[in-house]
C-alpha positions in Angstrom: -64.8 70.5 -5.7 -64.2 72.9 -8.5 -60.7 73.2 -10.0 -59.7 76.8 -10.7 -58.6 77.7 -14.2 -55.4 79.7 -13.9 -55.6 82.7 -16.2 -52.7 84.9 -17.4 -52.7 88.2 -15.4 -53.9 91.2 -17.4 -55.0 94.7 -16.2 -58.4 94.2 -17.7 -59.1 90.8 -16.1 -57.8 91.9 -12.7 -59.5 95.3 -12.6 -62.4 94.2 -10.3 -59.8 93.2 -7.7 -57.1 95.8 -7.9 -54.2 97.0 -10.0 -51.6 95.2 -12.0 -48.2 96.8 -11.4 -46.2 96.7 -14.6 -44.5 98.9 -17.2 -46.1 97.4 -20.3 -48.7 99.9 -21.5 -48.3 102.2 -18.6 -48.0 106.0 -18.6 -44.5 107.2 -18.3 -42.3 110.3 -18.7 -38.6 111.1 -18.5 -36.9 112.5 -15.3 -33.4 113.1 -14.1 -32.3 115.0 -17.1 -33.5 112.3 -19.5 -31.7 109.4 -17.9 -34.6 107.8 -16.2 -38.1 106.8 -17.4 -40.7 107.1 -14.6 -43.7 104.8 -14.9 -46.1 107.0 -12.9 -48.9 106.0 -10.5 -49.1 102.3 -11.3 -51.3 101.8 -8.2 -52.8 103.8 -5.3 -52.2 102.8 -1.7 -55.6 102.9 0.0 -55.9 103.5 3.8 -59.0 104.0 5.9 -58.1 107.0 8.1 -55.7 109.9 8.0 -53.8 108.3 10.9 -53.0 105.2 8.9 -49.5 104.9 7.3 -48.4 103.2 4.1 -45.5 100.9 5.0 -43.1 98.8 3.0 -42.1 95.3 4.0 -40.5 92.2 2.5 -42.3 88.9 2.6 -40.2 85.7 2.2 -42.7 83.0 1.1 -42.3 79.3 0.8 -44.2 77.3 -1.8 -47.3 75.4 -0.7 -47.8 71.8 -1.9 -49.8 71.6 -5.2 -52.5 70.8 -6.0 -53.7 73.1 -3.3 -57.1 72.9 -1.7 -58.2 76.5 -1.2 -59.9 76.4 2.2 -59.8 80.1 3.1 -59.5 83.6 1.7 -58.6 86.8 3.6 -59.3 90.5 3.1 -57.9 93.7 4.4 -60.9 96.1 5.1 -58.7 99.0 6.2 -56.2 99.2 3.4 -54.9 97.9 0.1 -52.0 95.5 -0.2 -49.4 95.3 -3.0 -47.0 92.4 -3.8 -44.1 93.1 -6.1 -41.8 90.1 -6.9 -38.2 90.9 -6.1 -36.6 87.9 -7.8 -38.5 88.0 -11.1 -40.4 84.8 -10.6 -44.1 84.3 -11.6 -46.5 83.8 -8.7 -50.1 82.7 -8.4 -53.1 84.9 -7.3 -56.5 83.7 -6.1 -59.2 86.3 -5.6 -62.9 86.9 -5.1 -65.0 90.0 -5.5 -65.8 92.4 -2.7 -68.6 91.4 -0.4 -69.4 90.3 3.1 -68.0 86.9 2.3 -66.4 85.4 -0.8 -68.6 83.3 -3.1 -66.7 80.2 -4.1 -68.3 80.2 -7.6 -66.8 83.6 -8.3 -63.3 82.8 -7.2 -60.6 83.3 -9.9 -57.0 82.4 -10.3 -54.2 84.2 -12.2 -50.5 83.8 -12.8 -48.1 86.7 -13.3 -45.3 86.8 -15.8 -42.6 87.5 -13.1 -42.4 91.2 -14.0 -45.8 92.0 -12.8 -46.9 93.0 -9.3 -50.4 93.4 -8.0 -52.2 95.7 -5.6 -55.3 94.3 -4.0 -57.9 97.0 -3.4 -59.2 97.5 0.1 -61.6 94.7 1.1 -60.9 92.3 -1.8 -60.9 88.7 -0.8 -57.6 86.9 -1.7 -55.5 83.9 -0.8 -52.3 84.6 1.1 -49.2 84.9 -1.1 -48.7 81.9 -3.4 -45.2 81.5 -4.8 -44.4 78.9 -7.5 -40.8 78.7 -6.5 -39.6 76.8 -3.4 -38.9 80.2 -1.8 -39.5 83.7 -3.1 -39.3 87.3 -1.9 -41.9 90.1 -2.4 -41.8 93.8 -1.7 -45.1 94.5 0.1 -46.8 97.9 0.4 -49.7 97.9 2.8 -51.2 99.8 5.8 -50.1 100.2 9.4 -52.6 101.6 11.9 -55.1 100.7 14.6 -58.0 98.4 14.1 -58.4 94.8 12.7 -57.2 94.8 9.1 -57.4 91.1 8.4 -60.7 89.2 8.1 -60.6 85.5 7.2 -63.3 83.4 5.6 -63.2 79.6 5.7 -65.2 77.7 3.1 -67.6 75.0 3.9 -66.7 71.5 2.6 -69.0 71.8 -0.4 -67.4 75.1 -1.4 -63.7 74.0 -1.4 -61.7 74.8 -4.5 -58.6 73.1 -6.0 -55.7 75.1 -7.4 -53.9 72.8 -9.8 -50.1 73.0 -10.4 -49.0 75.7 -12.8 -48.1 74.3 -16.2 
């Protein structure tokens, strides 16, 4: 089993998988008579059909026991999915490039700084939400509509990965 190296989340490193939602280095302009700075278009919500809708939810996640054996990844082929931390806590991300199935040798892991959110592009393989805290809340922006929007891939025994505790 390969142990995943946890990388700090940056826009450049995460670009093949989606968007990093953060104010640092992002375009902005003043609105509301100069009292508010708008950081504009930090991510784009992707949907498959004109009948799909972008929706906002809150996920309350419980921490999984670490070290974690990564046995499966999922993808949403009909829409993007964004996670924005509501309590300011860092969280972990495990992703693999687009494809019919994730390749275990290409899986990567990231940790946010607690002020960053992420937007998985449509079809990107990823692990379900991974909080570091015992319990954490996330604002989630994703798609509602008809059709199956969640594919799961379970790794073979010789493909399993280990996610070590965050240091």
